[in-house]
Biopython code that builds the backbone (N, CA, C, O; Angstrom):
import numpy as np
from Bio.PDB.StructureBuilder import StructureBuilder

atoms = [
    (1, "UNK", "N", (0.831, -1.197, 0.000)),
    (1, "UNK", "CA", (0.000, 0.000, 0.000)),
    (1, "UNK", "C", (0.872, 1.256, 0.000)),
    (1, "UNK", "O", (0.426, 2.318, -0.434)),
    (2, "UNK", "N", (2.094, 1.143, 0.478)),
    (2, "UNK", "CA", (2.974, 2.301, 0.552)),
    (2, "UNK", "C", (3.190, 2.986, -0.779)),
    (2, "UNK", "O", (3.177, 4.214, -0.859)),
    (3, "UNK", "N", (3.392, 2.191, -1.837)),
    (3, "UNK", "CA", (3.618, 2.756, -3.165)),
    (3, "UNK", "C", (2.396, 3.521, -3.654)),
    (3, "UNK", "O", (2.525, 4.522, -4.358)),
    (4, "UNK", "N", (1.203, 3.047, -3.278)),
    (4, "UNK", "CA", (-0.034, 3.728, -3.659)),
    (4, "UNK", "C", (-0.027, 5.145, -3.099)),
    (4, "UNK", "O", (-0.426, 6.088, -3.783)),
    (5, "UNK", "N", (0.420, 5.294, -1.873)),
    (5, "UNK", "CA", (0.443, 6.620, -1.260)),
    (5, "UNK", "C", (1.592, 7.465, -1.789)),
    (5, "UNK", "O", (1.420, 8.659, -2.035)),
    (6, "UNK", "N", (2.753, 6.862, -1.966)),
    (6, "UNK", "CA", (3.900, 7.604, -2.481)),
    (6, "UNK", "C", (3.597, 8.190, -3.860)),
    (6, "UNK", "O", (3.920, 9.345, -4.136)),
    (7, "UNK", "N", (2.981, 7.393, -4.713)),
    (7, "UNK", "CA", (2.696, 7.831, -6.084)),
    (7, "UNK", "C", (1.319, 8.488, -6.217)),
    (7, "UNK", "O", (0.931, 8.923, -7.302)),
    (8, "UNK", "N", (0.597, 8.554, -5.116)),
    (8, "UNK", "CA", (-0.712, 9.215, -5.022)),
    (8, "UNK", "C", (-1.729, 8.698, -6.047)),
    (8, "UNK", "O", (-2.485, 9.471, -6.635)),
    (9, "UNK", "N", (-1.731, 7.387, -6.246)),
    (9, "UNK", "CA", (-2.712, 6.775, -7.146)),
    (9, "UNK", "C", (-4.132, 7.081, -6.698)),
    (9, "UNK", "O", (-5.036, 7.210, -7.523)),
    (10, "UNK", "N", (-4.323, 7.196, -5.395)),
    (10, "UNK", "CA", (-5.655, 7.443, -4.850)),
    (10, "UNK", "C", (-6.209, 8.812, -5.262)),
    (10, "UNK", "O", (-7.405, 9.057, -5.108)),
    (11, "UNK", "N", (-5.367, 9.699, -5.780)),
    (11, "UNK", "CA", (-5.826, 11.017, -6.227)),
    (11, "UNK", "C", (-6.254, 11.024, -7.694)),
    (11, "UNK", "O", (-6.838, 12.001, -8.163)),
    (12, "UNK", "N", (-5.970, 9.949, -8.416)),
    (12, "UNK", "CA", (-6.301, 9.895, -9.837)),
    (12, "UNK", "C", (-7.813, 9.858, -10.028)),
    (12, "UNK", "O", (-8.520, 9.108, -9.356)),
    (13, "UNK", "N", (-8.287, 10.672, -10.946)),
    (13, "UNK", "CA", (-9.715, 10.663, -11.265)),
    (13, "UNK", "C", (-10.069, 9.318, -11.880)),
    (13, "UNK", "O", (-9.260, 8.713, -12.583)),
    (14, "UNK", "N", (-11.279, 8.859, -11.610)),
    (14, "UNK", "CA", (-11.781, 7.607, -12.179)),
    (14, "UNK", "C", (-10.953, 6.389, -11.775)),
    (14, "UNK", "O", (-10.807, 5.446, -12.552)),
    (15, "UNK", "N", (-10.416, 6.415, -10.566)),
    (15, "UNK", "CA", (-9.632, 5.297, -10.055)),
    (15, "UNK", "C", (-10.207, 4.821, -8.728)),
    (15, "UNK", "O", (-10.557, 5.616, -7.857)),
    (16, "UNK", "N", (-10.293, 3.509, -8.602)),
    (16, "UNK", "CA", (-10.722, 2.882, -7.355)),
    (16, "UNK", "C", (-9.554, 2.059, -6.846)),
    (16, "UNK", "O", (-8.992, 1.253, -7.587)),
    (17, "UNK", "N", (-9.181, 2.254, -5.585)),
    (17, "UNK", "CA", (-8.107, 1.496, -4.963)),
    (17, "UNK", "C", (-8.742, 0.548, -3.947)),
    (17, "UNK", "O", (-9.486, 0.967, -3.061)),
    (18, "UNK", "N", (-8.432, -0.727, -4.098)),
    (18, "UNK", "CA", (-8.949, -1.763, -3.201)),
    (18, "UNK", "C", (-7.787, -2.480, -2.525)),
    (18, "UNK", "O", (-6.692, -2.571, -3.081)),
    (19, "UNK", "N", (-8.034, -2.983, -1.326)),
    (19, "UNK", "CA", (-7.049, -3.801, -0.629)),
    (19, "UNK", "C", (-7.619, -5.202, -0.466)),
    (19, "UNK", "O", (-8.672, -5.385, 0.145)),
    (20, "UNK", "N", (-6.924, -6.180, -1.010)),
    (20, "UNK", "CA", (-7.299, -7.572, -0.805)),
    (20, "UNK", "C", (-6.659, -8.010, 0.505)),
    (20, "UNK", "O", (-5.446, -7.892, 0.682)),
    (21, "UNK", "N", (-7.483, -8.517, 1.427)),
    (21, "UNK", "CA", (-6.985, -8.857, 2.761)),
    (21, "UNK", "C", (-7.343, -10.278, 3.147)),
    (21, "UNK", "O", (-8.368, -10.819, 2.732)),
    (22, "UNK", "N", (-6.486, -10.859, 3.940)),
    (22, "UNK", "CA", (-6.750, -12.147, 4.581)),
    (22, "UNK", "C", (-6.447, -11.949, 6.056)),
    (22, "UNK", "O", (-5.343, -11.550, 6.425)),
    (23, "UNK", "N", (-7.433, -12.230, 6.897)),
    (23, "UNK", "CA", (-7.292, -12.046, 8.347)),
    (23, "UNK", "C", (-6.783, -10.654, 8.702)),
    (23, "UNK", "O", (-5.961, -10.497, 9.605)),
    (24, "UNK", "N", (-7.283, -9.634, 7.977)),
    (24, "UNK", "CA", (-6.928, -8.253, 8.270)),
    (24, "UNK", "C", (-5.598, -7.802, 7.694)),
    (24, "UNK", "O", (-5.272, -6.617, 7.760)),
    (25, "UNK", "N", (-4.833, -8.708, 7.137)),
    (25, "UNK", "CA", (-3.537, -8.373, 6.549)),
    (25, "UNK", "C", (-3.707, -8.084, 5.056)),
    (25, "UNK", "O", (-4.343, -8.858, 4.340)),
    (26, "UNK", "N", (-3.145, -6.983, 4.594)),
    (26, "UNK", "CA", (-3.208, -6.660, 3.170)),
    (26, "UNK", "C", (-2.326, -7.640, 2.403)),
    (26, "UNK", "O", (-1.134, -7.775, 2.677)),
    (27, "UNK", "N", (-2.941, -8.318, 1.436)),
    (27, "UNK", "CA", (-2.225, -9.276, 0.603)),
    (27, "UNK", "C", (-1.761, -8.592, -0.683)),
    (27, "UNK", "O", (-0.593, -8.684, -1.061)),
    (28, "UNK", "N", (-2.688, -7.909, -1.346)),
    (28, "UNK", "CA", (-2.361, -7.160, -2.555)),
    (28, "UNK", "C", (-3.235, -5.913, -2.604)),
    (28, "UNK", "O", (-4.331, -5.885, -2.045)),
    (29, "UNK", "N", (-2.737, -4.891, -3.276)),
    (29, "UNK", "CA", (-3.489, -3.661, -3.509)),
    (29, "UNK", "C", (-3.857, -3.629, -4.985)),
    (29, "UNK", "O", (-3.033, -3.916, -5.853)),
    (30, "UNK", "N", (-5.120, -3.271, -5.254)),
    (30, "UNK", "CA", (-5.668, -3.326, -6.603)),
    (30, "UNK", "C", (-6.070, -1.925, -7.045)),
    (30, "UNK", "O", (-6.730, -1.200, -6.301)),
    (31, "UNK", "N", (-5.674, -1.549, -8.246)),
    (31, "UNK", "CA", (-6.115, -0.299, -8.852)),
    (31, "UNK", "C", (-7.067, -0.642, -9.991)),
    (31, "UNK", "O", (-6.714, -1.401, -10.894)),
    (32, "UNK", "N", (-8.282, -0.077, -9.949)),
    (32, "UNK", "CA", (-9.302, -0.335, -10.956)),
    (32, "UNK", "C", (-9.627, 0.972, -11.663)),
    (32, "UNK", "O", (-9.861, 1.991, -11.013)),
    (33, "UNK", "N", (-9.642, 0.949, -12.984)),
    (33, "UNK", "CA", (-10.053, 2.096, -13.791)),
    (33, "UNK", "C", (-11.578, 2.103, -13.825)),
    (33, "UNK", "O", (-12.185, 1.168, -14.345)),
    (34, "UNK", "N", (-12.197, 3.129, -13.285)),
    (34, "UNK", "CA", (-13.661, 3.178, -13.185)),
    (34, "UNK", "C", (-14.350, 3.460, -14.513)),
    (34, "UNK", "O", (-15.563, 3.284, -14.625)),
    (35, "UNK", "N", (-13.606, 3.891, -15.513)),
    (35, "UNK", "CA", (-14.213, 4.092, -16.839)),
    (35, "UNK", "C", (-14.408, 2.755, -17.547)),
    (35, "UNK", "O", (-15.416, 2.532, -18.218)),
    (36, "UNK", "N", (-13.425, 1.872, -17.384)),
    (36, "UNK", "CA", (-13.470, 0.577, -18.069)),
    (36, "UNK", "C", (-13.795, -0.580, -17.129)),
    (36, "UNK", "O", (-14.137, -1.678, -17.569)),
    (37, "UNK", "N", (-13.683, -0.315, -15.831)),
    (37, "UNK", "CA", (-13.825, -1.333, -14.783)),
    (37, "UNK", "C", (-12.839, -2.478, -14.958)),
    (37, "UNK", "O", (-13.141, -3.632, -14.654)),
    (38, "UNK", "N", (-11.668, -2.141, -15.449)),
    (38, "UNK", "CA", (-10.591, -3.112, -15.616)),
    (38, "UNK", "C", (-9.528, -2.878, -14.556)),
    (38, "UNK", "O", (-9.283, -1.746, -14.140)),
    (39, "UNK", "N", (-8.902, -3.964, -14.124)),
    (39, "UNK", "CA", (-7.791, -3.867, -13.191)),
    (39, "UNK", "C", (-6.594, -3.297, -13.943)),
    (39, "UNK", "O", (-6.145, -3.861, -14.941)),
    (40, "UNK", "N", (-6.088, -2.176, -13.451)),
    (40, "UNK", "CA", (-4.928, -1.529, -14.056)),
    (40, "UNK", "C", (-3.657, -2.173, -13.521)),
    (40, "UNK", "O", (-2.725, -2.473, -14.267)),
    (41, "UNK", "N", (-3.646, -2.376, -12.205)),
    (41, "UNK", "CA", (-2.527, -3.063, -11.582)),
    (41, "UNK", "C", (-2.972, -3.694, -10.278)),
    (41, "UNK", "O", (-3.937, -3.260, -9.651)),
    (42, "UNK", "N", (-2.247, -4.727, -9.887)),
    (42, "UNK", "CA", (-2.556, -5.476, -8.676)),
    (42, "UNK", "C", (-1.268, -6.136, -8.222)),
    (42, "UNK", "O", (-0.721, -6.997, -8.910)),
    (43, "UNK", "N", (-0.786, -5.720, -7.050)),
    (43, "UNK", "CA", (0.489, -6.244, -6.566)),
    (43, "UNK", "C", (0.480, -6.341, -5.049)),
    (43, "UNK", "O", (-0.287, -5.670, -4.359)),
    (44, "UNK", "N", (1.350, -7.191, -4.566)),
    (44, "UNK", "CA", (1.557, -7.331, -3.132)),
    (44, "UNK", "C", (2.753, -6.499, -2.691)),
    (44, "UNK", "O", (3.179, -5.566, -3.372)),
    (45, "UNK", "N", (3.272, -6.864, -1.545)),
    (45, "UNK", "CA", (4.407, -6.161, -0.966)),
    (45, "UNK", "C", (5.581, -6.158, -1.936)),
    (45, "UNK", "O", (5.848, -7.157, -2.605)),
    (46, "UNK", "N", (6.272, -5.043, -2.006)),
    (46, "UNK", "CA", (7.420, -4.841, -2.900)),
    (46, "UNK", "C", (7.046, -5.034, -4.369)),
    (46, "UNK", "O", (7.881, -5.439, -5.178)),
    (47, "UNK", "N", (5.788, -4.741, -4.711)),
    (47, "UNK", "CA", (5.277, -4.878, -6.081)),
    (47, "UNK", "C", (5.382, -6.299, -6.623)),
    (47, "UNK", "O", (5.482, -6.500, -7.833)),
    (48, "UNK", "N", (5.359, -7.279, -5.732)),
    (48, "UNK", "CA", (5.415, -8.686, -6.125)),
    (48, "UNK", "C", (4.001, -9.249, -6.129)),
    (48, "UNK", "O", (3.168, -8.869, -5.306)),
    (49, "UNK", "N", (3.741, -10.149, -7.054)),
    (49, "UNK", "CA", (2.464, -10.846, -7.080)),
    (49, "UNK", "C", (2.507, -11.988, -6.078)),
    (49, "UNK", "O", (3.521, -12.671, -5.936)),
    (50, "UNK", "N", (1.395, -12.184, -5.390)),
    (50, "UNK", "CA", (1.318, -13.257, -4.405)),
    (50, "UNK", "C", (0.679, -14.492, -5.033)),
    (50, "UNK", "O", (0.272, -14.477, -6.195)),
    (51, "UNK", "N", (0.599, -15.545, -4.252)),
    (51, "UNK", "CA", (-0.053, -16.771, -4.722)),
    (51, "UNK", "C", (-1.552, -16.546, -4.967)),
    (51, "UNK", "O", (-2.193, -17.359, -5.633)),
    (52, "UNK", "N", (-2.104, -15.472, -4.448)),
    (52, "UNK", "CA", (-3.528, -15.152, -4.600)),
    (52, "UNK", "C", (-3.805, -14.218, -5.769)),
    (52, "UNK", "O", (-4.963, -13.907, -6.048)),
    (53, "UNK", "N", (-2.768, -13.771, -6.451)),
    (53, "UNK", "CA", (-2.861, -12.735, -7.480)),
    (53, "UNK", "C", (-3.977, -12.989, -8.500)),
    (53, "UNK", "O", (-4.851, -12.140, -8.679)),
    (54, "UNK", "N", (-3.958, -14.118, -9.152)),
    (54, "UNK", "CA", (-4.963, -14.405, -10.185)),
    (54, "UNK", "C", (-6.370, -14.471, -9.607)),
    (54, "UNK", "O", (-7.326, -14.025, -10.241)),
    (55, "UNK", "N", (-6.497, -15.024, -8.409)),
    (55, "UNK", "CA", (-7.811, -15.110, -7.761)),
    (55, "UNK", "C", (-8.351, -13.727, -7.438)),
    (55, "UNK", "O", (-9.547, -13.476, -7.587)),
    (56, "UNK", "N", (-7.481, -12.831, -6.997)),
    (56, "UNK", "CA", (-7.894, -11.464, -6.669)),
    (56, "UNK", "C", (-8.390, -10.749, -7.922)),
    (56, "UNK", "O", (-9.457, -10.134, -7.908)),
    (57, "UNK", "N", (-7.621, -10.829, -8.997)),
    (57, "UNK", "CA", (-8.022, -10.177, -10.248)),
    (57, "UNK", "C", (-9.335, -10.761, -10.755)),
    (57, "UNK", "O", (-10.216, -10.016, -11.182)),
    (58, "UNK", "N", (-9.476, -12.063, -10.714)),
    (58, "UNK", "CA", (-10.730, -12.693, -11.155)),
    (58, "UNK", "C", (-11.911, -12.250, -10.301)),
    (58, "UNK", "O", (-13.006, -12.042, -10.823)),
    (59, "UNK", "N", (-11.705, -12.106, -9.003)),
    (59, "UNK", "CA", (-12.768, -11.664, -8.101)),
    (59, "UNK", "C", (-13.211, -10.244, -8.429)),
    (59, "UNK", "O", (-14.407, -9.957, -8.479)),
    (60, "UNK", "N", (-12.251, -9.361, -8.652)),
    (60, "UNK", "CA", (-12.590, -7.972, -9.005)),
    (60, "UNK", "C", (-13.315, -7.945, -10.352)),
    (60, "UNK", "O", (-14.348, -7.290, -10.491)),
    (61, "UNK", "N", (-12.776, -8.649, -11.330)),
    (61, "UNK", "CA", (-13.398, -8.660, -12.654)),
    (61, "UNK", "C", (-14.805, -9.255, -12.620)),
    (61, "UNK", "O", (-15.700, -8.758, -13.304)),
    (62, "UNK", "N", (-15.007, -10.299, -11.842)),
    (62, "UNK", "CA", (-16.328, -10.928, -11.789)),
    (62, "UNK", "C", (-17.353, -10.074, -11.048)),
    (62, "UNK", "O", (-18.554, -10.331, -11.133)),
    (63, "UNK", "N", (-16.887, -9.063, -10.325)),
    (63, "UNK", "CA", (-17.785, -8.168, -9.605)),
    (63, "UNK", "C", (-17.867, -6.778, -10.228)),
    (63, "UNK", "O", (-18.341, -5.842, -9.585)),
    (64, "UNK", "N", (-17.416, -6.635, -11.456)),
    (64, "UNK", "CA", (-17.426, -5.337, -12.135)),
    (64, "UNK", "C", (-18.830, -4.753, -12.213)),
    (64, "UNK", "O", (-19.008, -3.545, -12.062)),
    (65, "UNK", "N", (-19.827, -5.600, -12.448)),
    (65, "UNK", "CA", (-21.206, -5.094, -12.537)),
    (65, "UNK", "C", (-21.672, -4.533, -11.200)),
    (65, "UNK", "O", (-22.403, -3.543, -11.167)),
    (66, "UNK", "N", (-21.259, -5.150, -10.103)),
    (66, "UNK", "CA", (-21.623, -4.636, -8.777)),
    (66, "UNK", "C", (-20.943, -3.293, -8.512)),
    (66, "UNK", "O", (-21.539, -2.393, -7.921)),
    (67, "UNK", "N", (-19.702, -3.168, -8.949)),
    (67, "UNK", "CA", (-18.998, -1.895, -8.794)),
    (67, "UNK", "C", (-19.728, -0.813, -9.577)),
    (67, "UNK", "O", (-19.966, 0.276, -9.056)),
    (68, "UNK", "N", (-20.082, -1.105, -10.821)),
    (68, "UNK", "CA", (-20.807, -0.146, -11.670)),
    (68, "UNK", "C", (-22.129, 0.251, -11.004)),
    (68, "UNK", "O", (-22.492, 1.427, -10.979)),
    (69, "UNK", "N", (-22.835, -0.733, -10.471)),
    (69, "UNK", "CA", (-24.138, -0.481, -9.824)),
    (69, "UNK", "C", (-23.971, 0.468, -8.635)),
    (69, "UNK", "O", (-24.780, 1.376, -8.446)),
    (70, "UNK", "N", (-22.926, 0.260, -7.838)),
    (70, "UNK", "CA", (-22.687, 1.120, -6.674)),
    (70, "UNK", "C", (-22.284, 2.529, -7.081)),
    (70, "UNK", "O", (-22.547, 3.487, -6.355)),
    (71, "UNK", "N", (-21.651, 2.656, -8.231)),
    (71, "UNK", "CA", (-21.250, 3.988, -8.722)),
    (71, "UNK", "C", (-22.467, 4.834, -9.057)),
    (71, "UNK", "O", (-22.423, 6.058, -8.936)),
    (72, "UNK", "N", (-23.543, 4.200, -9.475)),
    (72, "UNK", "CA", (-24.743, 4.952, -9.870)),
    (72, "UNK", "C", (-25.751, 5.052, -8.746)),
    (72, "UNK", "O", (-26.782, 5.706, -8.900)),
    (73, "UNK", "N", (-25.478, 4.426, -7.632)),
    (73, "UNK", "CA", (-26.433, 4.442, -6.499)),
    (73, "UNK", "C", (-26.439, 5.801, -5.811)),
    (73, "UNK", "O", (-27.175, 6.000, -4.844)),
]
sb = StructureBuilder()
sb.init_structure("model")
sb.init_model(0)
sb.init_chain("A")
sb.init_seg("    ")
for serial, (resi, resn, name, xyz) in enumerate(atoms, 1):
    if name == "N":
        sb.init_residue(resn, " ", resi, " ")
    sb.init_atom(name, np.array(xyz, "f"), 0.0, 1.0, " ", f" {name:<3s}", serial, name[0])
structure = sb.get_structure()
């Protein structure tokens, strides 16, 4: 998450930053483009992909419609 703050990704327009967690620990941080609802990047500590990487991306992608729905709520 540190790189997200250093590079101020959270300030980008049309960007959603998510934290994938297990037992309260951040596993990977996900950046989603809200215009396309596509994952722009997803990485763990030191910008490394974890063993959960593909599952996290698939989970975000499979819930794109829910994200869109919440944006219009």
